[in-house]
N, C-alpha and C positions, 0 to 999 in steps of 0.2 A: 417460299423462303426469300427473305430480302438479303441484300449483299452483306450487311453487317452480321446477320445470323450465319451466313455461309462461312464467314471467317471466324465465327465465335467471338465477335466483338460487340460491345454495347453500342447503341446508336449515339454517335457524337459528331460534332462538327470539327473537332480537332482529334487527330489520331497520332499515335506513335508510328511514323511511316516505316521505320525499320522493322517493327513488329508486324505490321501489315505485309511487308515484303516477305518476311520469313513464312508467314502463314500461306501466302500466295505460292511460294516455291514448294512448300510441303504438299499443298493440294495439287499443284502442277505435276509433281512427281506421281502422286497417287492416280491422277486421271489422265496422264499422258496417253494418247491413242496408240503409241508404239507398244505399250505394255499389253495392249488388248488385240494385237495383230493376229494372234492364233486363237482368239476366242470367237464364239458365235457372233453373227452379224448384229444381233440385238444388243449384246454387250459392247461391241465396237461403237455402235451408234450412241449408246448411253455414255460411253467414255468421251466421245467427241462432243456430245452435248454438254457434259459436265466441264470439260476442258474449256470450251467456249464460254460457258457461264463464269467459270473461274477468272478467265482473262477479262471479261466484261466487268465483273465485280471489282477486280483489282484496278482496272483503268478508271473506273468511276470513283472509287474511294481514295485513290492515291493523289488525285488532283483536288485541291480544296474547293475550287469553284464547282466542279462536277459533283463533289460530295455534298456541298451545300444545296445544289439544285436537287439532288437525289433525296435528301432529307425533307426538303419542302414538298417534293412529289409524294413521298411516303405519307406526309401529313395532309395531303390533298389541298395544298395551298397554291399550286401553280395551275393556271388555266392555259388554254391553247396560246401558242405564240401570237403576239399582237393584241391579246385581249386582256392583258394585265393592266391594272389601274395604279398609277402613281399620283401623288398629290399634285394639284394644279400649280402650286407655287414652284414646285420642282420642274414641272414641264415648262413653265415660263423661263426659268433659268436655262434650261436646255435650249429653248428657242433663241434666247439671247446669245448663248454661246455659238449656236449654229450660225446665226447672223454674223457674229464676230469672225468666225472662220471664213465665211464667204467674203466679208468686207476686207479682211486682212490681205487677201489675194497674194501677191508676190512680195509684200512688205515683210521682211524678216523680223523687224522689230515688233510689228503688230502681231505677227504669228507667235513670237516669243511671249508676248503679253497674254495672248489667248492660252498658250500652253501653261503659263503660270496660273491662270484662273482655273484651268482644268485640273492641274496638279493640286491646287488648294482645295477644290471641291472634293476630289478623290480622297485626299488626306483627312479632311473633315468628316467625310462619310465613313471612312475606315475607323476613325477614332470613335465615332458615335455608336458603333456596333460592337466594339471589342468586348465590353463586359457582357453583352447579351450572348455572344458566341461562346465565351468562356463559361457562362453560367448554364448553358443548355445541357441538360443531363439525360436527354433521350426521350423526354415526355412529349410525344407527338400530339398530345391533347392540350398542351400549354399554348393556347391560341394567341394571347397577347404577346408573348415572347416570340413565337414563330412568325407572327405577322410583322413585328418590327424587323426581324431578320429577313423576311421576304421583301419588305420595302427596301431594305439595304441592297439586297440582291438585284432587284429590278432597277433601282437607281444606278447602281454600279454598272449594270449592263448598258444603260443609256450613255453613261459617261465614257465607257470603253468604246462604244460605237463612235462617239465624237472624237475620241483619241485616234481611232483608226482613220477617220475622215481627215483629221489634221495631219496625220502621218503620211497619208496617201496623196496629199496635195502635191501636184507637180507644177513648179513655177514655169511661167511662160517667159522664155528668154528672147522672144522675137521682138 
């Protein structure tokens, strides 16, 4: 059973988060291990397993990035970490941004320019996939649509890693 089925929801990339929370709370009450304290050990173990599954399903579906990754995994479109392919032209852009971060060093103005480039790329990327995400209706066999969404997901991960690198930069005041 997948996480969407667990909550009685269709597979979607966008969800009513309040509805999801209500379903989670209902199932949390049903499977809470305290309600099984006086039951046989097998039932206690089952309740614990179901409560754990419920929490895992909720934590995955309530976060849009995790939900997106989960749908791509259900469709079999994500390979092992580090083995995903993104277009070479995008990798070239990433390489240039990486170099710009390095070259900016302690220069606040140059770092601000790199930040603007990164923000622009993220915004452009988000805009490029909005209609695909909205039009996805749960068909895990719609390869062209899911591959475009996967490319977005992978590109966004690259850009977010660059953002972390830029954010974690510590200026040298010596």
